[in-house]
N, C-alpha and C positions, 0 to 999 in steps of 0.2 A: 649704362647709364638705368638710374630704376626707372619704377616703375609711378613715382611720385613728380620727380623729374622730370619726365615726359609730356604729363602731365602739366606740368608746373610751362610748361614748355610752350605748350599749345594753346594755353588761357593769355604768355607775355603773348603769344602772336596773334591773336587776334584781336589782344588791348592795341597792342601797338605794334604796327605792322612798318614802323619805320623802326624799328631795333634791329630789323633783321632782312635787312635788302638787298634786292643783287643793284651792283653798278651796271652808270650804263655801257653803250655797248655802238659801235656804229657798222660794223660789217653786219651782212647780210643776215645774222640772227641777232642784231641788237636791239636797244629798247626806242619802239614804233611810234610812243610819243615823243621822245626825243626828234627821231624823224621830223613828223611831222611839226613841230615846232623849229626844228634848223632851216630855213630859209637855203632853198636850188638856187645855182649857179645857171649859165646857158650851157654847160654841158653838163648838167645834171650831178655836180659834187657840191660838195657843204660851200659855201657862201660867207664870206667877215667881209664886212667894212669895217674903215674908218676915217670919217669927213669923206672924200673926195673919192680915198685910195679904197678900192677894192683887192679882194682876195681870195678866188675861187683856187677850192683843194679836194679834188679827186683820189679816194686811196681803192686801191685793188690789191689783188691775190692772184699770186701765175707762179705758181708749181713750189706754195708752203710758204712764199717770200710774199712782202709789201712792199709794193709800189707805191712812189708819189707823182702826180702829177700835177702844175696848179698854173695858174691866168691873173697878171697881173695886169689893171687898167689903174688909170687914174685921167679922173673925169669923163668915165665913160673909152678910151682911149686905152689901145694894150701899152704896157711900158716893159721900151728894152732894156735901159741901162739902169740895173736896180740887184741886189744884193739879197737874199732868199735864202735863210735858216731855217729850219725842224731841229727842234730839238725833242727828245725824246726821253722819256723817265719813265718806266717802268718801276716796278713794285720793289725789286731785292735785287737793281743792279745799278750801275753806272748809268748817267745818261749817254744818248749815243748821236752822234750829230749828225745834221744829213745835208748838205749844201748841193741846191737848186741851182740845177743852169739854164740858161738859156736853150730851147732848143724845139725851134720852126716858131708856131706861134703858141707854144707853152713853155713852163719850167718842170725840169726832171732830175732828179737825183740819179746818178750813178750808181750809189748804193742800194743792193738790196735790204729788205729788213728782214731778218729769221729769224723763230720763233725765240721768246712767246709773243704772238703778236698783240700785246696787252700795254695800253704805254698813256701816261697823257702830255699833248702835245701843246709846245710854244712853238710858233711860225714870228718870227721876227725878218720885218723887211724895212730896210735901207733906200733910199730913193728922195734925190732931190736934199739931203743934206736934215731929215728928219728921221724917226725911229720907227716904226708902227709895230706895235707886238698883238696877238690872241694868242687864248689858250682854248683847247678843251683837250675832253675824255675820250679817247677808244678803247673802256674795257673792255676784254675777253674772257669769257668762266670767273669773274669776282662777285665776289657778296660782302655785304659790308655785315657787321654781328659784331653788337655794343660788348664791351669785357665783363658784367656783370653777367648777361646773359648769355656768352662762350664759358663760362666759371661755372654756373647754374646747366650748364647743361651735358658739362661734363665732356667737354673740346677741353683738349689738351694739345700742349708742341712741345715739339725736341729742334735741337738744332743739328742739322747735316752732318755729318760727320765721318772719318774716317772707322776702320772696324777690321775688326776677322768674321771672314765668311768656313762656314761647319761644310766639311765634305763627309756625308753621314753613311751608318752601313745598319741596313732597320737586321734588327732580333728578336726575336721575342722568347718567353720565359714563362717562370714559377717561384713566388717570392716562397721560399723554406724556410727554415729554423736552423740556424748553425745547430752542430753538435753537440760543442760546450753552453749549448744557453735549456737543454735540455735531460731533465734528470730523474733518477728512479729515487722514492724513500722508500727502502725496507728496512722490515724490525730485525735490530742488533741481533736482540735474543727472543728465543721461541717465546709464547707467552698469550697474555690472555687481553683483547683490546675493552682499557673499562672508558673510556672517553674518545669521540673524533673533534674535534676542532676543527678542523678547515673541509669544504666541502667543492664539488668540481664548479669550479667557474672564478672563486677565490682569489685574490691576487696576496700574495704573502711574501716577505721578507726573510733571508735568508736569517735561519736563526730561529725564525715562528714557531711554535709549539701545531704539528699536523694530527699528534692522534698521545694517547698517553695509554701506556700497555704494563702491563705487572706479569713478570717474567716468571716462566712457569721452573725454574731451578730453584731462583733465589725468593720468590714471593714477591719480589719488592719489584717499585713501576717505576719505569722513566719513560721520557718523551719522545716522540717519534720528532724529530724538529727535518725544517726544511731546508734542504740544501742549498739549495740558490735564491734567489730574485724571481718571481713569476707566477705565474697563472695555475693554478690547478685543472689539469686539462683531464687527469682522470683520480678513480677511487674505487677501490677494490676490496673496501673494509667500512666496518661498521660494530657500533657497541657488542661485548660479546664473543665476538670472532676469536676464534685459536689463528694466529699467524707463526708462519714462519719464516722462509727468507722470501718469498716474493712481494714481489713490488707491488706496494698498498696504497701509493700515492707516483702520477709522473705528475713530471711541471715545465711548463715550459715558459721560459723569457723573450718575449712578444716582444721585448722594447730595440733588439738588434735581428734583422734578420738578411735571406742573401738572397738576390735575385739570379737564379742562376739562368743563363742566357745559351738558347742553341742556338751551337758557329757549327753551319756547313762548309763543304769544301771551296766554295767561290769567295769566302769572308775570311778564310783565316789566315791569306798572306798578309793579310790589311790591318785586321784584328790583334791587340798583345797587353799584354798588364800596363796598369798604369793611366791606359786612355780613358776618357770622362767619357760619361756616359750618363743620357738622360731619359728616363724614368717614367712611364706612364702608363696609372694604372685608375681605370675609369674619368673620374674630373681631378684628380690627383697626379700630381708632377713631382720630380724631384731628382737631384744631381746626383750621381755619383763618378767611382772609380772605378774600374777592374781590378783587384785585387789580383786573384789566379787562374789559370788555364789550366782545366783536365781533363785527361780522357770523358766518354762518355761512356754507355754501360758495354758491353763487350756486345761488338760488333754494331755499335751505329754507326751512322754515316753522318755524327757530330762530336764537335767535343762542346767543351762546358766553362763559359768564362762565369765569376762566380762577383758579385759585386756588391761588397756591405753595403745595407743600407739602414741609419738610423730610423726607428720609430718611438720619439718618447712619449705622443698623444695618442696612441694604437689605430690611424687612421688605416693602416696594410695591417694582413693578415695575413699566416701563411696559408697559401695556398692564392692566392692572388694570381690572374693572370696577369704578366705588364707584359707592355710591349718597349722598346729599349732603340735610342738609337743614339748609337757610337760613333765620336766623332775621331776619324780618321787619319782628317789634314785641316788645318786650322793656315787659311791664306791671310795677310795683312792685305786692307784692299781700301785705296784710298776716299771712297764716299760710297755710305752707303745708309739704309731707312730702314724702319722699322715696318715690318710688313703690315700689320693693322693700320699702315696710314694708306697700303695701296686701297685704289679705288679706280674703277673703268668706264670712260666718260668718253663715245665718240668713236668705240672701239680700240684707241690707249688706255691704257696702265700708264699712273702718275700719282702724283697725293697733291693737297692744299696746302700752299705756303701761308702765311700769317706773316702783317706785318700793319703793329699797332690792332687796331678793329678790321682792316682789311684781310682776305682771305682769297686767295686765288688762283683756278687750276692749274696746274704745271706739267704736260706730258714729260714722260725720262724714257728715255733707254736703257735698259735693264741689261745685266749677266746673270752672273752665279745670283744663288741665293739657296739659305738652308729655313731650318722650321722657324727663325725669328727675321732675322734682317734676308737686305737683299742687294745688291751692289746697282749703283746707278752708275751708268755708264755716259751719259750726257742731257741735258736739261736741267740739271738742279748744281748750285752755287756751293761748295763746306759751310757753314756757319749759318746759313737759311735753316727759319724756321720754319717746319711742317705737321700739319694736324698729327696727332698720333692717335688719339682717341674719340672714337665716335663723327668721324669726316664722314661718313653717309651723310647727317643732319645736313651738312653742306650738301653734301653731292645731292639730294633729292629738294633743297630750296634753289640748288642752281636749274638743276632741270623744270623747277616747277617753274621757274621764270622766267625759262628760254634763253639763258645768257649764254650756255656751253655752244663755244665754235666750230662749224661743221669742218674739218678738214677737208 
């Protein structure tokens, strides 16, 4: 998110507080104003009325599950013969139906409701040939963000799905110039340098003139040309110099480099030629493959894995230190999420899912991970969209509004 986008976000929030507002929540950490406005029944639950019919609902949490208890009355007297059904509609799942049965002086559902504990509730009561319906929200960890605000803030989403998790071996090394990408330019015949047309730092192409030399034998001038494309790394000649067969120019072609990685004994058994390597130097990242593995220097306790690296824009240079993650194993998993999406709320790690303008917290059961993705074992379905970029903005608004649920 750019600084400008962040400033615009703050201004927009100040000017239009409804554009980024937390949903209500009927548990301990819900919207207190909603609790105050909602009438309470004799048992301390939510009181709903339709004419002479009253329904009081008490929602509780036990061992990570939500339970419902209800009291039904008509004309102020308890009702025994009725049908009471609750339908729970979550943001990303099919509706769940609970049939409440008479138990003593109240009605209870045998089913316990697992996570996520965020849903819209429809209560349907059939009594004396009439149907009464009430609806209310019990949202947990939910915020509402208009689409324009989400785009402006850099909030992006992706569908959860299958993919690969990589097992990596870490190695370190240095960028070097391949032997066939450096060359020296020497005088073909002894003579006197009459002009120099390239100097240190110049980028030249194969065949370009580096210097003009007058032969001592024939007194005829000839051109000393660049043997390869590259940059002049060193120059040992100036006009008027008498030259023989010593190197006059050294050229380096840095458009292709090698990453030389040191592999110690514990790594040798699982690293081989052809494996993918994620390379990092400074803030730059690039991917390559191991071309070959050769012994190190005499007596060295390591071997060298060489990874060819294209460098068309010159962002890398010989001598740069490099960190490498070698992919030694890839395993397909049925569900994974991007690591950028992961946030921690109430000591649980998870993601924010998205449906329309609604964003909701989902704690996850996680498995294996690599430097890009983490396997999801539970808490999320394939195909559900989740926030990848700038999910911390949603977390900040959630915490500010006090809508996060304490488990």
